[in-house]
N, CA and C atoms as an extended XYZ file, in Angstrom:
261
Properties=species:S:1:pos:R:3:atomname:S:1:resname:S:1:resid:I:1 pbc="F F F"
N        48.533      120.000      127.163 N   MET     1
C        48.904      119.203      125.958 CA  MET     1
C        48.660      120.006      124.938 C   MET     1
N        49.647      119.953      124.095 N   SER     2
C        49.037      120.418      122.642 CA  SER     2
C        48.855      119.587      121.553 C   SER     2
N        48.102      120.029      120.670 N   SER     3
C        47.958      118.930      119.587 CA  SER     3
C        48.659      119.248      118.509 C   SER     3
N        48.902      118.133      117.289 N   THR     4
C        49.667      118.196      116.250 CA  THR     4
C        49.261      119.662      115.154 C   THR     4
N        48.081      119.938      115.297 N   ALA     5
C        47.680      121.063      114.691 CA  ALA     5
C        48.173      122.097      115.249 C   ALA     5
N        48.422      122.282      116.512 N   GLU     6
C        48.902      123.303      117.056 CA  GLU     6
C        50.348      123.472      116.949 C   GLU     6
N        51.080      122.371      116.753 N   LYS     7
C        52.445      122.316      116.797 CA  LYS     7
C        52.972      122.691      115.394 C   LYS     7
N        52.263      122.232      114.204 N   ASN     8
C        52.571      122.617      112.853 CA  ASN     8
C        52.289      124.039      112.491 C   ASN     8
N        50.988      124.527      113.282 N   GLU     9
C        51.000      125.823      113.063 CA  GLU     9
C        52.381      126.754      113.296 C   GLU     9
N        53.146      126.471      114.159 N   TYR    10
C        54.243      127.191      114.562 CA  TYR    10
C        55.447      126.468      114.131 C   TYR    10
N        55.489      125.568      113.197 N   ASP    11
C        56.666      124.786      112.363 CA  ASP    11
C        57.207      125.573      111.477 C   ASP    11
N        57.841      126.390      111.604 N   PHE    12
C        58.675      127.359      110.818 CA  PHE    12
C        59.908      126.617      109.992 C   PHE    12
N        59.669      126.304      108.599 N   ARG    13
C        60.633      125.630      108.056 CA  ARG    13
C        60.740      126.231      106.642 C   ARG    13
N        61.942      126.496      106.402 N   LEU    14
C        62.087      127.216      104.810 CA  LEU    14
C        62.643      126.508      103.988 C   LEU    14
N        62.113      126.692      102.554 N   ILE    15
C        62.600      126.079      101.356 CA  ILE    15
C        63.398      126.719      100.205 C   ILE    15
N        63.418      128.026      100.844 N   ASN    16
C        64.234      128.888       99.876 CA  ASN    16
C        64.456      130.002      100.180 C   ASN    16
N        65.738      130.589       99.988 N   VAL    17
C        66.247      131.998      100.535 CA  VAL    17
C        66.947      132.565       99.120 C   VAL    17
N        66.663      133.925       99.334 N   GLU    18
C        67.345      134.905       98.342 CA  GLU    18
C        67.633      136.294       98.974 C   GLU    18
N        68.897      136.656       98.765 N   VAL    19
C        69.322      137.637       99.576 CA  VAL    19
C        69.408      138.687       98.488 C   VAL    19
N        69.032      139.952       98.235 N   THR    20
C        69.216      140.840       97.530 CA  THR    20
C        69.936      141.954       98.303 C   THR    20
N        69.932      143.149       97.483 N   ASP    21
C        70.966      144.157       97.944 CA  ASP    21
C        70.341      144.765       99.136 C   ASP    21
N        68.792      144.663       99.292 N   THR    22
C        67.949      145.203      100.505 CA  THR    22
C        67.392      144.482      101.375 C   THR    22
N        67.130      143.248      100.608 N   GLN    23
C        66.234      142.167      101.597 CA  GLN    23
C        66.770      140.632      101.838 C   GLN    23
N        66.481      140.316      102.730 N   LEU    24
C        66.397      138.566      102.911 CA  LEU    24
C        64.982      137.999      102.707 C   LEU    24
N        64.883      137.252      101.871 N   CYS    25
C        63.638      136.839      101.784 CA  CYS    25
C        63.704      135.288      101.619 C   CYS    25
N        62.383      134.842      102.131 N   VAL    26
C        62.684      133.280      102.538 CA  VAL    26
C        61.230      132.789      102.127 C   VAL    26
N        61.303      131.494      101.499 N   THR    27
C        59.844      131.178      101.135 CA  THR    27
C        59.760      129.756      102.150 C   THR    27
N        58.607      129.900      102.880 N   LEU    28
C        58.523      128.591      103.591 CA  LEU    28
C        57.806      127.473      103.439 C   LEU    28
N        57.992      126.375      103.756 N   ALA    29
C        57.420      124.857      103.342 CA  ALA    29
C        55.830      125.225      103.077 C   ALA    29
N        55.142      126.239      103.632 N   ASP    30
C        53.754      126.277      103.540 CA  ASP    30
C        53.219      127.088      102.108 C   ASP    30
N        54.161      127.919      101.878 N   GLY    31
C        54.242      128.739      100.611 CA  GLY    31
C        54.136      130.216      101.142 C   GLY    31
N        54.418      130.416      102.446 N   ARG    32
C        54.477      131.846      103.057 CA  ARG    32
C        55.777      132.549      102.484 C   ARG    32
N        55.625      133.737      101.893 N   GLU    33
C        56.962      134.469      101.774 CA  GLU    33
C        57.181      135.670      102.624 C   GLU    33
N        58.445      135.484      103.306 N   VAL    34
C        58.444      136.658      104.276 CA  VAL    34
C        60.184      137.625      103.675 C   VAL    34
N        59.849      139.002      103.839 N   HIS    35
C        60.520      139.658      103.219 CA  HIS    35
C        61.446      140.665      104.284 C   HIS    35
N        62.477      140.692      104.972 N   ASN    36
C        62.875      141.139      106.021 CA  ASN    36
C        64.057      142.291      105.203 C   ASN    36
N        64.349      143.692      105.793 N   PRO    37
C        65.038      144.399      105.322 CA  PRO    37
C        66.563      143.934      105.786 C   PRO    37
N        67.251      143.890      104.910 N   LEU    38
C        68.444      143.668      104.806 CA  LEU    38
C        69.232      144.084      106.116 C   LEU    38
N        69.170      145.452      106.259 N   GLU    39
C        69.317      146.314      107.684 CA  GLU    39
C        69.338      145.363      108.842 C   GLU    39
N        68.437      144.688      108.785 N   PHE    40
C        68.250      143.799      110.231 CA  PHE    40
C        69.194      142.779      110.629 C   PHE    40
N        70.097      142.687      109.583 N   TYR    41
C        71.347      141.660      109.673 CA  TYR    41
C        72.458      142.135      109.265 C   TYR    41
N        73.305      143.158      110.224 N   PRO    42
C        74.535      143.690      109.725 CA  PRO    42
C        75.639      142.880      109.259 C   PRO    42
N        75.857      141.806      109.483 N   LYS    43
C        76.739      140.859      108.921 CA  LYS    43
C        76.414      140.864      107.492 C   LYS    43
N        75.494      140.651      106.874 N   LEU    44
C        74.820      140.496      105.683 CA  LEU    44
C        74.828      142.073      104.986 C   LEU    44
N        74.699      143.198      105.592 N   VAL    45
C        74.715      144.156      104.857 CA  VAL    45
C        76.234      144.599      104.515 C   VAL    45
N        77.201      144.273      105.684 N   LYS    46
C        78.637      144.673      105.365 CA  LYS    46
C        79.287      143.592      104.361 C   LYS    46
N        78.790      142.715      104.019 N   ALA    47
C        79.366      141.501      103.266 CA  ALA    47
C        78.906      141.861      101.832 C   ALA    47
N        79.910      141.113      101.060 N   SER    48
C        80.063      141.115       99.291 CA  SER    48
C        78.524      140.489       98.622 C   SER    48
N        78.310      140.624       97.693 N   LYS    49
C        77.070      139.882       97.346 CA  LYS    49
C        77.585      138.310       97.122 C   LYS    49
N        78.961      138.338       96.744 N   LYS    50
C        79.168      136.742       96.595 CA  LYS    50
C        79.173      135.984       98.119 C   LYS    50
N        79.426      136.555       99.249 N   VAL    51
C        79.645      135.970      100.522 CA  VAL    51
C        78.172      135.992      100.984 C   VAL    51
N        77.434      136.974      100.534 N   ARG    52
C        76.038      136.799      101.083 CA  ARG    52
C        75.373      135.703      100.412 C   ARG    52
N        75.737      135.394       99.165 N   ASN    53
C        75.265      134.153       98.416 CA  ASN    53
C        75.620      132.979       98.756 C   ASN    53
N        76.408      132.679       99.658 N   ASN    54
C        77.226      131.431      100.066 CA  ASN    54
C        76.661      131.105      101.273 C   ASN    54
N        75.401      130.272      101.206 N   PHE    55
C        74.834      130.052      102.546 CA  PHE    55
C        74.172      128.681      102.418 C   PHE    55
N        73.779      128.084      103.445 N   ARG    56
C        73.078      126.784      103.318 CA  ARG    56
C        72.191      126.755      104.247 C   ARG    56
N        70.951      126.033      103.859 N   ILE    57
C        69.731      125.691      104.633 CA  ILE    57
C        70.165      124.891      105.660 C   ILE    57
N        69.808      124.832      106.843 N   LEU    58
C        70.465      123.992      107.884 CA  LEU    58
C        68.936      123.091      108.340 C   LEU    58
N        69.255      122.102      108.469 N   ALA    59
C        68.253      121.106      109.403 CA  ALA    59
C        66.926      120.935      108.935 C   ALA    59
N        66.761      120.600      107.667 N   GLN    60
C        65.420      120.567      107.165 CA  GLN    60
C        64.907      122.054      107.252 C   GLN    60
N        65.660      122.688      106.992 N   GLY    61
C        64.865      124.466      106.934 CA  GLY    61
C        64.681      125.086      108.291 C   GLY    61
N        65.154      124.792      109.369 N   ILE    62
C        65.121      125.670      110.435 CA  ILE    62
C        66.074      126.855      110.725 C   ILE    62
N        66.797      126.922      109.858 N   GLY    63
C        67.744      127.984      109.817 CA  GLY    63
C        68.476      128.050      108.666 C   GLY    63
N        69.427      129.112      108.413 N   ILE    64
C        70.386      129.460      107.381 CA  ILE    64
C        71.758      129.482      107.993 C   ILE    64
N        72.887      129.281      107.481 N   GLU    65
C        74.213      129.552      107.835 CA  GLU    65
C        74.814      130.181      106.651 C   GLU    65
N        75.644      131.304      107.074 N   TRP    66
C        76.627      131.859      106.210 CA  TRP    66
C        77.955      131.462      106.585 C   TRP    66
N        78.418      130.405      105.981 N   PRO    67
C        79.800      129.828      106.668 CA  PRO    67
C        81.230      131.064      106.670 C   PRO    67
N        80.977      132.143      105.824 N   ASP    68
C        82.204      132.868      105.683 CA  ASP    68
C        81.840      133.893      106.366 C   ASP    68
N        80.868      134.160      106.982 N   LEU    69
C        80.682      135.124      107.932 CA  LEU    69
C        80.358      134.854      109.608 C   LEU    69
N        80.199      133.459      109.590 N   ASN    70
C        80.013      132.616      110.951 CA  ASN    70
C        78.474      133.353      111.405 C   ASN    70
N        77.805      133.574      110.578 N   GLU    71
C        76.155      133.835      110.812 CA  GLU    71
C        75.400      132.555      110.618 C   GLU    71
N        74.341      132.726      111.835 N   HIS    72
C        73.616      131.499      111.639 CA  HIS    72
C        72.067      132.262      111.960 C   HIS    72
N        71.291      132.262      111.322 N   LEU    73
C        69.964      132.726      111.523 CA  LEU    73
C        68.746      131.733      111.535 C   LEU    73
N        67.695      131.883      112.762 N   SER    74
C        66.527      130.705      112.765 CA  SER    74
C        65.722      131.105      111.900 C   SER    74
N        64.894      130.329      111.143 N   THR    75
C        63.744      130.690      110.543 CA  THR    75
C        62.675      131.188      111.322 C   THR    75
N        62.607      130.829      112.316 N   GLU    76
C        61.341      131.409      113.487 CA  GLU    76
C        61.718      132.968      113.656 C   GLU    76
N        63.184      133.236      113.876 N   GLY    77
C        63.756      134.886      114.105 CA  GLY    77
C        63.493      135.440      113.006 C   GLY    77
N        63.572      134.838      111.772 N   ILE    78
C        63.197      135.818      110.575 CA  ILE    78
C        61.770      135.767      110.356 C   ILE    78
N        61.152      134.936      110.526 N   VAL    79
C        59.652      135.080      110.501 CA  VAL    79
C        58.889      136.214      111.520 C   VAL    79
N        59.410      136.006      112.391 N   LEU    80
C        59.075      137.153      113.618 CA  LEU    80
C        59.722      138.433      113.392 C   LEU    80
N        60.706      138.753      112.663 N   GLY    81
C        61.153      139.769      112.367 CA  GLY    81
C        62.158      140.149      113.382 C   GLY    81
N        62.779      139.252      113.908 N   ARG    82
C        64.064      139.683      115.014 CA  ARG    82
C        65.200      140.136      114.128 C   ARG    82
N        65.818      140.787      115.033 N   ARG    83
C        67.187      141.717      114.058 CA  ARG    83
C        68.194      140.958      114.885 C   ARG    83
N        69.342      140.526      113.807 N   ALA    84
C        70.664      139.823      114.572 CA  ALA    84
C        71.358      141.028      115.112 C   ALA    84
N        71.997      140.269      115.930 N   ILE    85
C        73.085      141.346      116.766 CA  ILE    85
C        74.313      141.092      116.221 C   ILE    85
N        75.167      142.534      116.008 N   ASP    86
C        76.353      142.342      115.256 CA  ASP    86
C        77.453      142.511      116.372 C   ASP    86
N        77.828      141.364      116.579 N   TRP    87
C        78.880      141.162      117.720 CA  TRP    87
C        80.129      142.008      117.296 C   TRP    87
């Protein structure tokens, strides 16, 4: 059985997203910031700045959606440095 403290330790929720020309940057609800190379996300690399900046935060911060790209990234995957697959 896990405690509430254990669950919260791994409860990745983001509150802010910034996409630069080289990085995907997210701020988590607990104040941590994560910066991953944009090259981890091929669809974002190929997209225009306008399309990259057209995103929405999903379900109280558990992920990000780019509707123009049909791209969805989980906050947990971003924090763990998982690369997106370019289908």
